[in-house]
C-alpha positions, -999 to +999 in steps of 0.1 A: -272-580-723-297-608-717-332-600-731-347-626-708-345-600-680-369-577-698-391-607-706-394-616-669-401-580-660-429-578-686-444-610-673-445-593-638-463-563-653-489-585-669-494-604-637-500-571-618-522-557-647-498-528-652-491-509-684-455-501-673-430-495-646-405-467-637-371-481-626-350-458-605-327-480-583-291-480-596-285-518-596-318-524-613-310-498-640-279-518-645-296-552-644-323-545-669-305-523-693-267-529-689-262-491-683-238-482-655-245-445-648-266-425-623-292-398-627-312-421-649-347-437-651-360-466-672-396-466-685-405-501-695-439-512-710-450-543-728-434-532-760-412-502-752-379-499-732-368-463-727-337-451-709-339-414-698-306-396-690-287-364-697-260-355-722-232-367-699-244-403-704-261-405-738-232-419-757-223-443-729-260-455-726-262-461-764-232-485-761-242-502-729-280-505-733-285-518-769-321-530-761-332-496-750-341-464-768-320-436-752-339-404-745-320-373-734-337-349-710-328-312-709-352-298-683-353-323-656-352-361-653-385-365-634-403-341-657-391-360-688-399-394-673-435-384-665-439-369-700-429-402-716-452-423-694-481-401-705-470-401-741-470-439-742-506-439-730-499-457-697-529-459-674-514-480-645-477-477-637-456-494-610-426-483-591-399-499-568-416-498-535-385-508-515-362-484-532-377-452-547-369-420-528-399-402-514-391-370-532-388-388-565-421-406-560-439-374-549-424-355-579-436-382-604-470-386-588-476-348-590-469-349-628-487-382-636-523-368-634-547-393-648-522-422-643-527-447-615-493-446-598-497-466-566-485-501-572-452-510-555-431-538-571-402-558-557-379-559-588-350-572-567-368-606-566-362-610-603-324-610-597-324-640-574-315-666-600-283-656-618-277-663-655-244-676-669-231-641-676-237-630-640-222-662-626-191-656-648-186-622-634-190-634-598-165-662-605-140-636-616-147-614-585-141-645-564-108-652-581-096-616-572-106-623-535-087-656-535-055-639-549-057-614-520-058-641-494-029-659-510-010-627-506-021-616-472-009-646-453+026-637-464+020-600-455+006-600-420+030-595-391+027-586-354+028-548-349+009-541-382-024-522-380-057-537-391-060-508-415-028-518-432-041-553-437-073-540-452-054-517-475-032-546-487-063-568-494-079-540-514-047-532-533-041-568-544-077-572-555-075-539-574-043-549-592-059-582-601-088-564-618-113-555-592-133-523-597-135-516-560-143-535-528-177-551-525-181-534-491-161-518-463-133-543-456-136-560-422-104-568-403-110-576-366-081-589-345-077-602-309-106-592-286-122-572-315-129-605-332-161-607-311-176-580-333-189-597-365-187-564-385-156-549-369-142-528-397-105-522-397-090-498-371-056-486-360-054-514-335-020-532-337-021-569-344-004-589-316+013-623-313-014-648-306-043-629-322-069-644-344-074-620-373-107-622-391-108-607-426-142-603-444-138-587-478-147-589-514-141-576-549-163-562-576-162-572-613-185-557-639-206-545-609-209-580-594-197-588-559-177-616-542-177-622-504-151-642-484-141-644-448-110-661-435-095-661-400-059-667-394-038-669-362-007-647-359+017-670-340+008-704-325-028-710-318-039-720-283-058-752-276-090-731-271-084-713-304-080-746-322-111-760-306-133-731-316-118-728-350-124-765-358-160-763-346-167-733-370-148-750-398-167-782-393-200-763-394-190-744-425-180-776-444-213-793-433-233-765-446-215-766-479-226-802-483-261-793-472-267-765-498-288-780-526-319-773-547-351-778-527-336-770-493-351-741-474-332-713-459-345-720-424-336-757-427-299-751-435-296-724-409-310-747-382-286-775-392-256-751-387-268-742-352-274-778-343-238-786-353-224-758-332-245-768-303-225-801-300-196-778-290-217-756-267-211-727-291-245-722-308-254-694-284-224-674-296-236-675-333-259-645-334-263-636-371-278-654-401-259-682-417-258-666-452-272-643-478-273-640-515-252-615-535-248-602-570-250-565-579-255-559-542-236-575-514-267-585-495-296-599-516-323-625-512-325-654-506-310-658-471-301-686-448-314-676-414-340-684-388-364-659-404-356-668-441-386-667-465-368-690-490-387-722-491-367-738-519-332-730-531-329-732-569-300-738-593-284-705-603-289-689-569-258-676-551-255-679-513-228-673-487-219-699-461-206-680-431-210-695-396-191-676-368-186-677-331-181-645-311-172-645-274-170-611-257-137-607-238-121-635-258-125-628-295-141-647-323-139-660-359-159-665-390-153-686-421-172-678-453-174-688-489-195-676-519-214-707-531-233-714-563-264-736-560-261-762-588-286-788-602-271-815-580-258-796-550-234-767-547-201-753-559-177-733-538-166-702-559-141-689-533-114-715-532-089-702-507-076-726-480-098-728-449-077-750-426-062-731-397-033-709-408-007-700-382+015-671-393+049-677-377 
C-alpha cells in the first residue's frame, strides 16, 4: 500500500481547510486503504486514518489496510462513523460530492451536529496519475485481454452467437487470472456493428460479418480495455477501406499521445485524419478515456475534455471508430500508458485486419 496516496489526500484537506474527510465510494476505499470490502467508511484526518467496518471484514481489513486503524461497528456504520468524527474533534469535514448516496449524506449530517459537513471533494482526481504498483496491475490485466484475443481468432466461426464469443473471451481471461470482466463484454457483428456499445446478443455471426469485440480483464481491482474488429470470411473492398482508415487513425493517435498534449488536441487530430476519408461524421464518441479501478476515469480525449496537459503515469485509451447505420461499423482500441517521452501500448494484440477463413 503506497503511503503517498494518503499524503496527497491530506494535502487536499489542508488546501480546503478541512479537518478530515469521510470516504464512502468503494474504489476510493480500495485506493486509499488497500481494503477490498463493502459496507465500510474511511475517516481520514491530518494524523489519523480509521477504517470502519463490521465483524465480517475486520480480519480482512487488518491484513489489507496496514496503514489504517480498523474500528468495528456493532450498531450501525453511519452512527459509528459520525461518533468517530466527533471524537476526533473535527470541525470541518468533507465528503465525496460526486459519489456519496443521498441517504448516507443525510444520515451523517443529522448526526454531525456542531460539525460543518458541506464541502464536496473530488477524490477521483487524485487517482489520475498511476503509481508503479497500479501500472503493474494494469499491465497484467492487459496480458489477460491479449491472451483472449489470441484465442478468439481461432474460435469464431459462422453460425456462432455473439453471446458464445463473449463467453469465450471471458472464460479465457478468467483462466489466465482475471477476477472478472472490466465491464459487460461488447460483441457486435454485421449490421449491429453500427452500435458502439452493442453488448452481445443471440444474433448469429454470418459469413462476411465484421465482428467488433470490446472487452477487458480485472486484476487486483484494476481494469484493462481493448477492442479488436475481425472479419469472418473475406473482407470486401469497402470493409478494407473503412478498416484501414480507422487503423491509420488509431496508429496516428498512438504516436500523438505524449506529455503536455491536451485531450481536445489529440481528439481533434483523430477527427481530422478520418475526415480525409470522409468518415469523421461517423465517429460520434470521444476518442479515449482513462481507466484504473474504474473502467471510465479522467482524463479523457474528447471535444469536451478538460485535460490541458497529459502527464507521465496517466493511462488513456485510444479507440477511434466508424459506425454507419445499415452497413455496420468497427472500432480499434488499445490501453496506453503516457510515458516521459511519449506513450507505451499496453495491449499488444495484432491490429492488422484479420480475416477468419
